Legacy VTK file of the C-alpha trace (Angstrom):
# vtk DataFile Version 3.0
C-alpha trace
ASCII
DATASET POLYDATA
POINTS 84 float
-0.011 -22.173 -9.693
-1.497 -19.211 -9.209
-2.720 -16.488 -11.057
-3.069 -12.929 -11.019
-3.577 -9.579 -12.350
-2.571 -5.625 -12.800
-4.912 -2.813 -12.862
-6.882 -2.914 -15.828
-8.933 0.630 -16.771
-12.419 -1.681 -16.601
-12.056 -2.900 -13.443
-13.496 -1.019 -10.282
-11.118 2.344 -9.152
-12.460 1.647 -5.277
-9.925 -0.986 -3.744
-13.115 -3.335 -2.000
-14.740 -3.404 -5.174
-11.456 -4.129 -6.927
-10.801 -7.356 -5.338
-13.990 -8.989 -5.649
-14.079 -7.606 -8.768
-10.970 -9.657 -9.843
-11.818 -12.250 -8.246
-15.027 -13.158 -9.532
-13.096 -13.205 -12.300
-10.758 -16.280 -11.158
-7.987 -14.707 -10.289
-5.536 -15.783 -6.943
-4.665 -11.954 -6.326
-3.685 -8.542 -7.656
0.023 -6.966 -8.382
-0.967 -3.430 -6.919
1.027 -0.549 -8.943
3.419 0.703 -6.369
2.275 4.219 -6.881
-1.457 3.644 -4.965
0.480 0.181 -2.816
1.902 4.130 -1.456
-0.727 6.466 -1.964
-3.667 4.855 -0.205
-2.289 2.785 1.812
-4.860 2.270 4.887
-8.142 1.509 1.667
-5.777 -1.308 0.428
-5.143 -2.610 3.809
-8.628 -2.070 4.550
-9.498 -3.598 1.468
-7.749 -6.713 1.961
-8.883 -7.669 5.172
-12.204 -6.894 4.513
-12.289 -9.118 1.006
-10.037 -11.371 1.896
-8.554 -10.944 -0.730
-4.260 -10.924 -1.760
-2.413 -8.014 -3.056
0.375 -10.902 -3.981
2.700 -7.669 -5.264
3.314 -4.409 -6.193
4.650 -3.708 -8.960
7.202 -0.174 -10.207
9.861 -1.706 -8.010
11.476 2.209 -8.481
8.455 3.783 -6.739
8.074 0.614 -3.368
11.994 -0.011 -3.413
13.380 3.173 -3.147
10.673 4.149 -0.088
11.219 0.025 1.619
15.490 0.577 0.612
17.066 3.358 -0.467
19.814 3.308 -0.100
20.467 0.004 -2.239
22.046 -0.430 -5.847
19.962 1.057 -8.482
17.441 2.536 -5.178
15.782 6.252 -6.737
18.180 8.087 -3.553
21.198 6.489 -5.086
20.439 7.844 -9.124
20.044 10.849 -8.122
22.973 11.366 -6.006
25.673 9.481 -9.226
23.782 12.886 -11.189
25.106 15.747 -8.197
LINES 1 85
84 0 1 2 3 4 5 6 7 8 9 10 11 12 13 14 15 16 17 18 19 20 21 22 23 24 25 26 27 28 29 30 31 32 33 34 35 36 37 38 39 40 41 42 43 44 45 46 47 48 49 50 51 52 53 54 55 56 57 58 59 60 61 62 63 64 65 66 67 68 69 70 71 72 73 74 75 76 77 78 79 80 81 82 83
């Protein structure tokens, strides 16, 4: 079994430092907030590459899912059009 963690207030704010810190705590991966992933994608990608530590999942499905699958049932795009 792999053990991953979400972000915590006491984690470093810089992505590379954050991933190194999470690894030092003994975790196997990191679940990133979907909004952070979208806003800081280049930084996240570089941190994963340079540390070799994986971002294994993203939470906040309405953000990530709406971008990746805008027409899917329950997406932000679909909910907005249903209200119109």
